[in-house]
C-alpha positions in Angstrom: -1.4 9.0 5.1 -1.7 5.4 4.6 -1.8 3.8 1.1 -4.5 1.4 2.2 -7.7 3.5 2.3 -9.4 0.4 4.0 -10.7 -3.2 3.7 -14.0 -4.9 4.0 -14.3 -8.7 4.0 -17.7 -10.5 4.0 -18.6 -13.6 5.8 -18.8 -15.6 2.5 -15.8 -16.4 0.2 -15.9 -14.6 -3.0 -13.9 -12.4 -5.4 -11.2 -10.2 -4.4 -12.0 -6.7 -5.7 -9.0 -4.2 -5.5 -9.9 -0.6 -6.2 -7.2 1.8 -7.0 -7.7 5.7 -6.6 -5.2 8.4 -7.4 -2.9 6.4 -9.7 -2.4 10.0 -10.9 -2.0 12.3 -7.9 -4.3 15.1 -9.2 -7.3 12.7 -9.6 -8.7 12.8 -6.1 -12.3 11.6 -7.0 -11.4 7.8 -6.8 -9.9 8.1 -3.4 -13.0 9.8 -2.0 -15.4 7.6 -3.7 -13.5 4.5 -2.2 -13.6 5.9 1.2 -17.4 6.5 0.8 -18.1 3.1 -0.4 -16.3 1.4 2.6 -18.5 3.6 4.8 -21.6 2.4 3.1 -20.4 -1.3 3.5 -20.0 -0.8 7.3 -23.5 0.9 7.6 -25.5 -1.4 5.3 -25.7 -4.3 7.6 -27.2 -2.2 10.2 -29.7 -0.7 7.8 -30.3 -4.0 6.1 -29.9 -7.1 8.4 -30.1 -9.4 5.4 -27.2 -7.8 3.6 -24.3 -10.0 2.9 -21.1 -9.1 1.0 -19.6 -12.1 -0.7 -15.7 -11.7 -1.1 -13.2 -9.0 0.0 -13.0 -5.3 -1.0 -9.7 -3.4 -0.6 -9.2 0.4 -1.6 -5.7 1.7 -2.2 -4.1 4.9 -3.2 -2.0 4.4 -6.2 0.7 7.3 -6.2 0.6 8.1 -2.6 3.4 10.9 -2.7 2.0 12.5 -5.6 -1.5 12.5 -4.1 -0.2 14.3 -1.0 1.6 16.7 -3.3 -1.5 17.2 -5.6 0.6 16.4 -8.5 -0.1 14.1 -11.4 3.3 12.4 -10.8 6.6 13.5 -9.2 9.2 11.9 -11.7 7.3 9.9 -14.2 3.8 8.7 -15.0 3.1 5.7 -12.6 0.4 4.5 -15.1 3.2 3.6 -17.6 5.4 1.7 -15.4 3.4 -1.5 -14.7 5.3 -4.4 -16.4 7.2 -7.5 -15.1 10.3 -6.3 -16.9 10.1 -3.1 -15.0 9.7 -4.8 -11.7 12.4 -7.3 -12.3 14.7 -4.3 -13.3 13.8 -2.3 -10.2 14.5 -5.6 -7.9 17.8 -6.1 -9.5 19.3 -2.5 -8.9 20.2 -0.6 -5.6 17.2 0.9 -4.0 19.0 4.1 -3.7 18.5 4.4 -7.5 14.8 4.1 -7.2 12.8 7.5 -8.0 9.4 8.2 -6.5 7.4 6.3 -9.0 9.8 3.3 -8.7 9.0 3.2 -4.9 5.3 3.5 -5.3 5.2 0.7 -7.9 7.1 -1.6 -5.7 4.9 -0.7 -2.6 1.6 -1.3 -4.5 2.7 -4.5 -6.0 4.0 -5.9 -2.6 0.7 -4.9 -0.9 -1.4 -6.5 -3.6 0.6 -9.7 -3.7 0.4 -9.9 0.0 -3.5 -9.7 -0.2 -3.7 -12.3 -2.9 -1.7 -14.6 -0.7 -3.5 -14.0 2.4 -7.1 -14.3 0.9 -6.5 -16.9 -2.0 -9.3 -15.7 -4.2 -10.4 -17.7 -7.1 -11.0 -14.4 -9.0 -9.2 -11.0 -8.7 -10.9 -7.9 -10.2 -8.7 -4.7 -10.2 -10.7 -1.6 -10.9 -8.6 1.5 -11.5 -10.5 4.8 -10.9 -9.4 7.7 -13.1 -10.6 11.3 -14.0 -9.7 13.5 -17.1 -8.6 17.1 -17.3 -11.5 17.8 -19.8 -15.1 17.7 -19.2 -17.6 15.5 -21.1 -18.6 11.8 -21.0 -17.6 9.0 -18.8 -16.0 5.8 -20.1 -14.3 2.4 -19.4 -11.0 0.8 -20.7 -10.5 -2.9 -20.2 -8.7 -6.0 -21.3 -10.4 -7.1 -24.3 -11.9 -10.4 -23.7 -15.7 -11.0 -24.1 -15.9 -11.8 -20.4 -14.1 -8.6 -19.2 -15.9 -6.5 -22.0 -19.2 -7.8 -20.6 -18.1 -6.9 -17.1 -17.0 -3.3 -18.1 -20.3 -2.7 -20.0 -22.1 -3.4 -16.6 -20.6 0.0 -15.4 -23.0 1.6 -17.9 -20.4 3.7 -19.7 -18.9 3.6 -23.2 -16.3 0.8 -23.5 -13.3 2.0 -25.6 -11.2 -0.6 -27.1 -7.7 -0.4 -28.7 -5.9 1.4 -25.9 -3.8 -1.7 -24.9 -2.0 -1.3 -28.3 -2.0 2.5 -28.1 -0.1 2.8 -24.8 2.1 0.6 -22.5 2.7 0.0 -18.9 -0.8 0.6 -17.5 -2.6 -1.4 -14.9 -4.6 -3.1 -17.7 -1.3 -4.4 -19.1 0.1 -5.7 -15.9 -2.9 -7.2 -13.8 -3.5 -10.6 -15.6 -3.1 -14.3 -14.4 0.5 -14.6 -15.6 1.5 -11.9 -13.1 -0.9 -12.5 -10.3 -1.2 -16.2 -10.3 -5.0 -16.1 -10.1 -7.8 -15.6 -12.6 -7.7 -11.8 -13.1 -9.8 -9.0 -14.7 -8.7 -5.3 -14.9 -10.8 -2.3 -15.8 -10.2 1.4 -15.9 -13.2 3.5 -15.1 -13.1 7.3 -16.0 -15.9 9.1 -14.0 -15.6 12.6 -15.2 -13.4 15.7 -14.9 -10.8 15.9 -12.0 -12.5 18.6 -9.9 -16.1 18.0 -10.8 -17.9 17.0 -7.7 -20.1 14.4 -9.6 -17.0 12.7 -10.6 -16.9 11.3 -7.0 -20.7 10.2 -7.3 -20.0 8.3 -10.6 -17.0 6.6 -9.4 -19.2 5.5 -6.3 -21.8 4.3 -8.6 -19.3 2.5 -10.9 -17.7 0.7 -7.7 -21.1 -0.4 -6.7 -22.2 -1.6 -10.2 -18.9 -3.5 -10.3 -19.7 -5.3 -7.1 -23.0 -6.3 -8.3 -21.7 -7.5 -11.6 -19.2 -9.9 -10.0 -22.0 -11.0 -7.4 -20.1 -9.5 -4.3 -23.6 -7.9 -3.6 -27.0 -9.1 -4.3 -28.8 -7.0 -6.9 -31.8 -6.5 -4.6 -29.3 -4.7 -2.0 -28.3 -2.0 -4.7 -30.3 1.0 -5.0 -31.3 1.8 -8.7 -29.9 5.5 -8.2 -26.3 4.3 -8.8 -27.3 2.4 -12.0 -29.7 5.1 -13.2 -27.0 7.9 -12.6 -24.4 6.3 -15.0 -27.1 5.2 -17.5 -28.5 9.0 -17.7 -25.2 10.4 -18.0 -24.1 8.0 -20.9 -27.4 8.1 -22.7 -26.2 10.0 -25.8 -22.8 8.2 -26.0 -21.9 5.0 -28.0 -21.9 1.7 -26.0 -18.8 0.6 -27.8 -16.0 2.6 -29.5 -12.4 2.0 -30.6 -9.2 4.0 -30.7 -8.1 5.1 -34.1 -5.6 7.9 -33.3 -3.3 8.7 -30.5 -1.2 11.9 -30.2 1.7 11.3 -27.8 3.7 14.2 -26.4 6.9 15.0 -24.5 7.7 18.0 -22.4 9.9 19.5 -24.9 7.0 19.5 -27.5 5.4 22.6 -25.9 2.2 21.1 -26.7 -1.1 23.2 -26.1 -4.5 22.0 -26.6 -7.1 24.6 -28.1 -9.7 25.5 -25.5 -13.2 24.1 -25.3 -12.9 20.5 -26.4 -14.7 17.9 -24.4 -14.7 14.1 -24.3 -16.7 12.4 -27.1 -17.1 15.8 -28.9 -17.2 15.0 -32.6 -14.3 16.3 -34.6 -13.5 16.3 -38.4 -10.5 15.0 -40.5 -8.0 17.9 -40.9 -9.6 19.9 -38.0 -7.1 22.2 -36.2 -7.2 21.3 -32.4 -3.8 22.1 -30.9 -0.4 23.6 -31.3 3.2 22.5 -30.5 6.8 23.7 -31.4 6.1 22.5 -35.0 3.0 24.7 -35.5 -0.6 23.7 -35.8 -1.8 20.0 -35.2 -4.7 18.7 -37.2 -6.6 15.5 -36.7 -6.0 12.8 -39.1 -9.2 10.8 -38.7 -12.9 12.0 -38.1 -14.4 10.6 -35.0 -14.7 11.8 -31.5 -12.0 13.4 -29.2 -11.1 11.7 -26.0 -9.0 13.0 -23.2 -7.7 16.3 -24.6 -5.0 17.6 -22.4 -5.8 20.5 -20.2 -3.0 20.1 -17.4 0.6 20.8 -17.1 1.9 17.1 -16.9 0.9 14.3 -19.3 2.2 12.0 -22.0 -0.8 12.0 -24.3 -2.2 15.2 -26.1 -5.4 13.6 -27.3 -7.0 10.5 -28.5 -9.5 10.1 -31.4 -12.1 7.3 -31.3 -14.8 6.2 -33.5 -18.1 4.5 -32.7 -18.7 0.8 -33.3 -22.1 0.1 -34.4 -23.7 -3.3 -34.5 
């Protein structure tokens, strides 16, 4: 299996859109969505002779070995490894000391840097596709500038702020101009539960809405079905929310989430929602729960967010 799912380059110069799937190996929806969009891009000029793609689209598998093993990761969470200091460290030591995720990180960055060097875009957009172990609403996390928040809003899912401070070493932390050498925007799109078939459809819709927002495709060439799907699924969710509580965990904590919680489910201060080796875990802040952990591997037990109202 190749890390590069595929590439599509338009006749006109434009932004370089790099779409990542399976940064966690147990999240296959993004890979399937990218492959489907690449097929759509190949077929569209046949169906619509006036169709033009402006820019270049590349689809990559994030953690290839973990994806092949159907595991979230093999040695450590790849989406906590993205930092300049980590790359410098890995390049300074004997490659024999690299674990699986070290190799995955170096391979990904090498490919992306090569594509930037070849295409020389004025603008780079990194769209990182994810799913969650719990059911419930879709959402986006992005770098928190007005321009990028506006871009994320175009995916028609709640934008949740505050995550860049709550966790470290994600694609959102790394992919910026100081590391890529080009004007860069990074967005994470969570399209649903890992094994939910519609998570693939929503990821497809998210990619296409992103393409339209960055003007890689004309609005007239995009069917409303993609936009409508995301709008309908997010109709009862806040447009903007912020992180107020993060419960990190380690393997030795014996963390276990109580059953039945879903993304964006309202929760109360003091509500019992999980247990660990110390006993019951109660929420410190009222709000909505996000990404309650219902899988074996993970470094985050749950997040609590609160709506931001105008």
